[in-house]
C-alpha positions as CSV (number, residue, x, y, z in Angstrom):
1,M,148.4,132.7,32.7
2,A,146.8,131.3,29.4
3,T,148.7,129.9,26.5
4,L,149.8,132.8,24.5
5,T,148.2,132.8,20.9
6,V,149.1,135.2,18.3
7,P,146.3,137.0,16.6
8,T,145.6,135.7,13.4
9,S,143.6,136.9,10.2
10,T,140.7,134.4,11.2
11,P,138.3,136.2,13.2
12,V,136.2,134.7,15.8
13,L,132.8,135.5,14.2
14,E,131.9,134.0,10.8
15,R,132.5,136.9,8.2
16,V,129.3,137.4,5.9
17,S,128.6,140.0,3.4
18,P,126.8,143.2,4.8
19,A,123.7,143.1,2.7
20,S,123.0,139.6,4.4
21,Q,122.8,141.1,7.7
22,G,120.9,144.5,6.6
23,I,124.0,146.8,6.2
24,D,124.1,149.2,3.3
25,E,127.6,148.7,1.5
26,T,127.1,152.2,-0.1
27,C,126.8,153.6,3.5
28,L,129.9,151.6,4.3
29,D,132.0,152.9,1.8
30,R,131.0,156.5,2.7
31,L,132.2,155.5,6.0
32,Y,135.4,154.3,4.7
33,G,135.7,157.3,2.7
34,R,135.4,159.7,5.6
35,I,138.2,157.7,7.5
36,E,140.2,158.1,4.4
37,A,139.8,161.8,4.0
38,H,140.8,162.2,7.6
39,I,144.2,160.4,7.2
40,T,144.6,162.5,4.1
41,A,144.2,165.7,6.2
42,G,146.6,164.4,8.7
43,W,144.1,164.2,11.5
44,Y,145.7,160.6,12.5
45,P,148.2,158.3,10.9
46,G,146.2,155.2,11.0
47,A,142.8,153.6,12.0
48,S,140.6,150.5,12.1
49,I,137.3,149.6,12.0
50,A,134.9,146.6,12.7
51,M,131.3,146.1,12.6
52,A,129.3,143.0,13.5
53,R,125.7,141.8,13.7
54,H,123.5,139.3,15.0
55,G,126.6,137.4,15.8
56,K,128.4,137.6,12.4
57,L,131.4,139.9,11.4
58,V,130.0,142.1,8.2
59,A,133.0,144.7,8.0
60,T,136.6,145.5,9.0
61,R,138.8,148.0,7.4
62,S,142.2,149.2,8.1
63,F,143.8,152.7,7.0
64,G,147.1,154.4,6.8
65,V,149.9,153.5,9.3
66,S,150.0,152.0,12.5
67,R,153.5,153.3,13.3
68,L,155.0,156.2,11.9
69,A,158.7,156.1,10.4
70,T,161.2,157.0,13.2
71,D,164.9,156.8,13.9
72,G,165.6,155.1,10.7
73,A,162.8,152.6,11.0
74,A,160.4,152.5,8.1
75,A,156.3,153.2,8.9
76,V,154.2,150.4,9.5
77,D,151.1,149.7,7.6
78,A,148.0,149.1,9.4
79,T,146.3,145.8,9.1
80,D,143.4,144.0,10.6
81,Q,145.8,142.3,12.9
82,T,147.2,145.4,14.3
83,M,146.4,146.1,18.2
84,W,145.5,149.5,19.0
85,L,145.9,151.3,22.4
86,L,142.4,151.5,23.7
87,Y,143.1,154.1,26.5
88,S,139.9,154.0,28.3
89,Q,138.2,151.3,26.1
90,T,140.0,149.2,28.1
91,K,137.4,149.9,31.1
92,P,134.6,147.8,30.2
93,V,137.0,144.7,29.7
94,T,138.4,145.2,33.2
95,S,134.9,145.7,34.5
96,C,133.7,142.5,32.9
97,A,136.0,140.5,35.2
98,I,134.4,142.1,38.1
99,W,130.9,141.5,36.7
100,T,132.0,137.5,36.7
101,L,133.0,137.7,40.2
102,V,129.9,139.4,41.2
103,E,128.2,136.5,39.3
104,R,130.1,133.7,41.0
105,G,129.4,135.4,44.9
106,Q,132.8,136.8,45.3
107,L,131.7,140.3,45.2
108,R,128.3,142.3,45.8
109,W,127.5,145.1,44.0
110,H,126.7,147.4,47.1
111,D,129.2,146.2,49.5
112,A,132.0,148.4,50.6
113,I,135.3,148.0,48.9
114,A,136.8,148.1,52.6
115,D,134.9,144.8,53.2
116,Y,137.2,143.2,50.9
117,I,140.3,145.5,51.4
118,P,140.1,146.9,54.7
119,D,143.2,149.3,54.5
120,F,140.8,151.0,51.6
121,A,138.9,152.3,54.5
122,Q,141.9,155.1,55.0
123,H,141.0,158.8,54.5
124,G,137.0,158.2,54.7
125,K,137.0,155.7,52.1
126,G,135.2,153.1,54.2
127,Q,131.5,153.4,52.9
128,V,132.5,153.6,49.2
129,T,130.8,150.6,47.4
130,L,131.5,148.8,44.2
131,A,128.4,150.2,42.5
132,Q,129.8,153.9,43.3
133,V,133.4,152.9,42.0
134,L,131.9,151.5,38.8
135,S,129.4,154.3,38.1
136,H,132.2,157.1,38.5
137,Q,130.6,158.2,41.9
138,G,133.2,156.8,44.0
139,G,134.6,160.6,45.2
140,F,138.2,160.3,44.1
141,P,138.2,161.4,40.5
142,N,141.7,162.4,40.2
143,A,143.7,159.9,42.0
144,A,146.1,157.5,40.1
145,A,148.5,154.9,40.7
146,T,152.2,155.5,39.8
147,S,154.3,153.7,37.5
148,A,156.1,152.1,40.1
149,A,153.0,150.1,40.8
150,W,152.8,148.5,37.1
151,G,155.3,145.7,38.2
152,D,154.7,145.8,42.0
153,H,151.4,144.8,42.9
154,D,152.1,145.5,46.6
155,I,152.9,148.9,46.0
156,L,149.6,149.1,44.0
157,R,147.6,148.0,46.8
158,Q,149.2,150.6,49.3
159,E,148.8,153.3,46.7
160,V,145.2,152.4,45.8
161,C,144.5,152.3,49.5
162,N,145.8,155.8,50.0
163,F,143.5,157.6,47.6
164,T,141.8,160.4,49.0
165,L,138.2,161.5,48.6
166,E,137.6,164.8,47.1
167,W,133.8,164.7,47.7
168,E,131.4,162.6,49.5
169,P,130.7,159.1,47.6
170,G,127.5,159.1,45.7
171,A,127.3,162.9,45.9
172,R,128.5,163.6,42.4
173,V,129.1,162.1,39.3
174,M,132.5,162.7,37.7
175,Y,134.4,160.4,35.3
176,H,137.1,158.9,37.1
177,P,140.0,158.5,34.2
178,A,142.2,156.1,36.2
179,A,141.3,155.5,40.0
180,A,138.2,153.4,39.8
181,H,139.8,150.9,37.6
182,W,142.9,150.8,39.7
183,V,140.5,150.0,42.5
184,Q,139.2,147.6,40.6
185,A,142.4,145.7,39.6
186,V,143.4,145.3,43.3
187,L,139.9,144.1,44.1
188,I,140.1,141.5,41.5
189,E,143.6,140.2,43.2
190,A,142.1,140.6,46.7
191,V,139.3,138.0,46.1
192,T,140.9,135.9,43.6
193,G,144.5,135.9,44.8
194,Q,145.6,136.2,41.1
195,D,147.4,139.2,39.0
196,Y,144.4,140.9,37.6
197,R,145.9,140.7,33.8
198,H,145.7,136.8,34.1
199,Y,142.1,137.0,35.8
200,I,141.1,139.0,32.8
201,R,142.6,136.7,30.4
202,D,141.7,133.4,31.9
203,N,138.1,134.6,32.5
204,V,137.1,136.8,29.9
205,T,139.0,137.1,26.7
206,Q,140.6,133.7,26.4
207,P,137.2,131.6,27.0
208,L,135.8,134.1,24.2
209,G,138.7,133.2,21.8
210,L,139.8,137.0,21.7
211,D,143.3,136.6,21.0
212,G,143.6,140.1,19.9
213,V,142.4,141.6,23.2
214,W,145.1,142.2,25.9
215,V,145.2,144.0,29.3
216,G,149.2,143.5,29.8
217,V,150.7,142.6,26.5
218,P,153.4,139.8,26.4
219,D,156.3,140.6,24.8
220,A,155.9,138.3,21.8
221,L,153.2,140.5,20.5
222,H,154.8,143.8,21.0
223,E,155.6,144.2,17.2
224,Q,151.7,144.2,16.4
225,L,151.1,147.2,18.7
226,A,150.2,150.4,16.8
227,G,152.4,153.7,18.1
228,A,150.6,156.0,20.2
229,Y,150.7,159.7,19.2
230,E,149.2,163.2,20.0
231,R,148.2,165.5,17.1
232,T,149.5,169.2,17.9
233,A,148.0,172.2,17.1
234,S,150.5,172.4,14.0
235,G,149.0,169.1,12.8
236,E,152.1,166.9,13.8
237,H,152.0,163.7,15.4
238,I,154.3,163.6,18.4
239,A,154.9,160.0,20.1
240,L,153.7,159.6,23.7
241,S,157.0,158.8,25.2
242,D,154.9,157.2,28.4
243,R,152.8,155.1,26.0
244,N,155.3,153.7,23.6
245,T,157.6,151.6,26.3
246,P,157.7,147.6,26.7
247,A,157.1,148.7,30.5
248,F,153.7,150.5,29.6
249,W,152.6,147.6,27.3
250,R,153.3,144.8,29.9
251,A,151.6,147.0,32.7
252,G,148.0,146.4,31.5
253,V,147.1,149.7,32.9
254,P,143.3,148.5,33.9
255,G,141.3,151.8,32.9
256,G,143.6,152.8,29.9
257,G,146.5,150.5,28.7
258,G,144.6,147.5,27.1
259,Y,145.3,147.0,23.4
260,A,142.8,145.2,20.6
261,T,142.0,144.4,17.3
262,A,139.3,146.0,15.9
263,A,137.4,142.9,15.1
264,D,138.1,141.4,18.5
265,L,137.0,144.5,20.5
266,T,133.4,144.5,18.4
267,T,133.1,140.7,18.9
268,F,133.6,141.4,22.7
269,Y,130.5,143.8,22.2
270,Q,128.6,141.0,20.4
271,M,128.9,138.9,23.5
272,L,127.1,141.5,25.5
273,L,124.6,141.9,23.0
274,H,123.9,138.0,23.0
275,L,123.5,138.7,26.9
276,G,126.9,137.0,27.9
277,A,127.3,134.1,25.4
278,L,129.2,133.8,22.3
279,N,129.7,130.8,19.8
280,G,128.4,128.5,22.5
281,T,130.6,129.7,25.2
282,R,128.9,131.8,28.3
283,I,130.9,133.8,30.5
284,L,128.0,135.7,31.9
285,S,124.3,135.6,32.6
286,P,121.5,137.6,30.9
287,R,120.5,139.1,33.9
288,T,124.0,140.4,34.6
289,V,124.6,141.8,31.4
290,Q,120.9,143.5,31.6
291,Y,122.1,144.9,35.2
292,V,125.4,146.5,34.1
293,T,123.9,148.2,31.1
294,R,121.4,150.0,32.8
295,N,121.6,153.8,33.4
296,Y,122.5,154.5,37.1
297,T,123.2,158.1,37.0
298,G,119.8,159.4,35.3
299,E,120.4,162.9,33.6
300,R,122.9,164.0,36.4
301,I,125.6,166.0,34.9
302,D,129.1,164.4,34.5
303,E,131.3,167.0,35.6
304,R,134.2,165.9,33.4
305,F,132.0,166.1,30.2
306,G,129.4,168.8,31.2
307,M,126.8,166.5,30.1
308,P,124.5,163.4,31.3
309,M,126.6,160.2,30.5
310,H,123.9,157.8,31.8
311,R,126.4,155.6,33.6
312,G,126.2,151.9,33.7
313,L,128.4,149.6,35.7
314,G,131.5,149.6,33.7
315,V,129.7,151.3,30.3
316,H,127.6,154.4,29.6
317,V,124.1,154.5,27.9
318,R,122.7,156.9,25.0
319,G,119.5,157.7,26.6
320,T,117.5,160.5,25.0
321,T,119.4,163.7,25.9
322,P,120.3,166.0,22.9
323,M,123.8,165.0,23.0
324,I,125.8,162.2,24.2
325,R,129.7,161.7,24.0
326,G,130.8,159.3,21.6
327,L,128.1,156.8,21.2
328,G,126.5,159.0,18.2
329,S,123.5,161.4,18.5
330,T,121.5,159.1,16.4
331,A,122.0,156.1,18.4
332,S,118.9,154.3,19.7
333,P,118.6,154.9,23.5
334,N,119.8,151.4,24.5
335,T,123.1,151.9,22.9
336,F,125.9,151.5,25.2
337,G,129.6,151.5,25.1
338,H,132.9,153.3,25.9
339,G,135.6,155.4,24.3
340,G,139.3,155.9,24.5
341,A,140.9,159.3,25.2
342,G,140.7,161.4,22.1
343,T,141.3,158.5,19.9
344,S,138.2,155.9,19.8
345,Y,134.9,154.4,20.7
346,S,133.1,151.4,20.6
347,W,129.1,150.8,20.8
348,A,126.7,148.0,21.0
349,D,122.9,148.5,20.0
350,P,120.6,146.1,21.8
351,D,117.6,147.1,19.4
352,T,119.5,146.2,16.0
353,G,122.1,143.5,17.2
354,V,125.0,145.8,15.6
355,S,128.4,146.6,17.5
356,F,131.1,148.7,16.2
357,T,134.7,149.7,16.9
358,Y,136.5,152.6,15.6
359,L,140.3,152.9,16.5
360,T,142.8,155.4,15.8
361,N,146.4,156.0,17.0
362,S,146.6,159.8,17.6
363,Q,144.8,161.7,20.1
364,M,142.8,164.9,18.9
365,A,142.1,168.0,21.2
366,E,138.6,168.9,22.2
367,P,136.2,169.9,20.5
368,Y,137.4,168.4,17.4
369,H,137.6,164.9,18.7
370,S,133.9,164.8,20.2
371,R,132.6,166.4,16.6
372,R,134.5,163.6,14.3
373,L,133.1,160.9,16.8
374,D,129.7,162.0,16.1
375,E,130.2,162.4,12.7
376,I,131.8,158.7,12.1
377,M,129.1,157.2,14.6
378,T,126.4,158.8,12.5
379,L,127.7,157.2,9.6
380,A,128.1,154.0,11.2
381,H,124.5,154.2,12.5
382,A,123.4,155.1,8.9
383,T,124.6,151.8,7.5
384,V,121.8,149.9,9.4
385,V,119.1,149.9,6.7
386,E,117.0,146.7,8.1
387,L,115.7,147.2,11.4
């Protein structure tokens, strides 16, 4: 595994003034004010945002506390070095590792998963393709690996191969919260012989200098992690017992257990906007990035969300439907990104060159989460005043 580097205050991207990149600072202040109002109102204990444009970092800001006071320990202030639980914002990082393997000829988009993992063919899954898994059409949306598999990847492979179909692959679109990325993790290990967490670090995050993005967090960095909470109906923030343990932090759950600073995650999306390269380092070709950020599910309804999600092969795309989850109603049709359960979202807009990350540490229930996302994203898109 790559040498451990502790995130520092020095970002990968050059920091410049917002105005120099056509970002309105008055609008940014309005965005900051809204997040501060949320925290004052008790919506979440802390948050962090970052915005970049044309390969330059134009804004970062952290708010509130990353960890609540508990058991005699004082609350911990949120800083730009805090790494936040990404939940499903982990998914594009994991899928990026798959993209590199396709580009290197070790995988093919429309091959069956069973071509690489023969036992995956169990329970009628022999024809499930990689593209179907990446676009949430695999047919096993409610499957998941157990915590027993976190530290034993032989068990992980057995559990993934034992996933059971709920419908014919390709027949429906339904978000797979965990299963699709457990399959990707096992697939990475099958074709590389390397722990998927190490492969992601060695081939995605480390080459880009993203020392604040981890799928599987080393013990030395655990003090930098934000707590994970859930907001109750009464407005309390309750710690999620299964998300606040060293075992979970180390596990690197591939569809929901990564951690990142806001600046480094928005930098990851800048790499995608720059068609696979950043600061002279290329990890993907332009054609690969263009291929994975297309809409492969058209206007079909994602049955998990009740609206079209315009699934790419690891991200989803705004499109032109009246509503879209998380990316913001006013986003340009080509904007793509991903969210994290009840907490966060990141997006990249190829039309403007802007990427934006919004991270919080307490899950909000629906419909409030989607409403506040659209509010925050509309404020973020409104900062771009020079197209």
